[in-house]
N, C-alpha and C positions, 0 to 999 in steps of 0.2 A: 366347550371347555378347552380344546386344543388350541383355538385361535387366542383365547384369553392367556393361556400359558406361553405361547409363542410370542406374544406381545407384552410379556409380564404385567398383564392388567390385573392386579390383584387388589382386594379390598381387606382391610383389617391387618392384623399382625400375621407375620411369617415366621413362627418359631421354628428354631433348630435345635436338634439335639445331636451333639457330636461327642464321640468318645474313642480315643485312639486314632491311629493313621490309617484311614480306610484304604487309601491307594496302595500303600505298603502291604497291608492284608491281602488285598486282591492280587498283587504282584507275586506274593508268595504262596498263592493258592494253586493247587494242582488241577482243580476243576472250577469252572465258573459257569454260572447261568445268568441271563439277564432277560428282561422282558418289560412289557408295558401292558396295562390292563385298564380298562375303563368301564364303570358300571353306572347305570342311570340311578336316579332317586328311587326310593322304595317306600311304599306305605308300610307303617309299623304293624298293622292289621292284626291288632290284639283281639281276643275273643269278645270282651265286653266293651261297649262303646263308653265314652264318657258319662258320668252320672253324678249328681250330688243332690243333697237334701239340706235345706237351711231352715232354722227356725229362729226366733228372737227368745231368749231365755228370761227368767224372772228378773234378772238385772239389767234387762234391755240390751244385752250383748248378743251378737249374731253367732250362732254355732253352725258350722258347716261340715257335714260328712261328704267327702269327695272321694273320687277315684283318681286323684292326682298323684303324680311322682314329685311334686313340688309345692307342698302345703304353704311355705312361705310366700311364694309368689301368688298363689291363689288367694291367700289371706289379703295380700296387698291389693289385688285387683278388685276383689269383692269390696273391700273397704272403700276404694276409689269409686266404684260404681254407686254405692250406697251413701257416698258423701260422709263417711266415718272415719275416724283414725284407726289405724291397723290394730291397736291394741284392744279395740272393741270387736274385734272379729277373730274367732278361734276356728281353725280348720283341722280336722281330724281325718286321716287316711287310715282306715282300718287294716286291710291287708292288701298288699301289692305284689303282684307277680305277672310276668308275661306282658308288660307294657312295651317292651323293647325300646324304651326311650320316648315313646309317643305320648306318654302322659307327663312328661317332665315340663317343657317351657314351649312346645309347639301348639299348646292349646290355649293361648291366652285370649282367644276370641270368645269361648263359650261362656266364662264367668261375666262377660260384658252383655250377655242376653237380657232382653227386657224383663223376664220374670223377676230377676233378683231385686228389681226396684220395688216390687209388690210385697217384699218379706216383711211381715209384721207379727206382733204377738198372736194375732188370730189367725194369721194365715202363712203357714210353713210354705216353702217353696221346694218343689221337686223338679229337677231338670235332668232328663236323660236323652241323649242325642240318638237319633236312628242312625243306622250304617251311612246313609247317604250324607246326613248332616256331619256326621264324624269325619267322613273322607274328605268332604269339602273344607271343613274349618280347620282340621289340625295339621295339614300339609304332609310332607314327606320327609324321610331321612335323605340328607344331601347325597348326591351321586358323588363319585370320586374317580380320580385319575391317578394310577400309580406307575411309577417307573422305578426298576430296580436292577441291581447287579449284586449277585452274592457269590462269594468264593468259599470253597471247601478244601480241606486237605484229603490226602489218599484214604483215610479212615472215614471220611464224610463229615468231620467236624467243621463247624463253621469258623471261618477265619475272618470274613469281613462281610459287611451288608452296606451297601449304599442305596437307600431308598428316598423317593420323593413321593408324597401323597398330597394331592391337591383336591380340596372339597369345591364343589359346585355350590357355593352358597348364595348365589344370586339367580 
């Protein structure tokens, strides 16, 4: 990641948030700290692996109960896999907690699994990934590189912060 930063080799948008005059805030600060920190990607490692149950209801609609954090994306993918329009697929997420972002959009591979194609009125489909499958299919939280300068007054009140966060999205 350091090489990519040095070469300014970035992909996608590079949003900036600026408020006030950082350099003036740092100049008037009586104390300043700065640093650099880098951490690698991290497995979300939620307790329960991805799971879903799908059946065809009496109106020939697909009803999916899923452990997703992104039901609309799951709906779109399941509809695509089954060759149906999205409005014929309903996705319900009962309770969600402790997914740490890992059930949002990093799991687009599992609804593409072959069992979905066999879903019919006579055959509901249940899919639960074991830990190895889940770790392999869902990916990781991106690693980051952070560089910062922070200025404080004599009472320890923040005067200025200049921080650059770079995600390892590749």
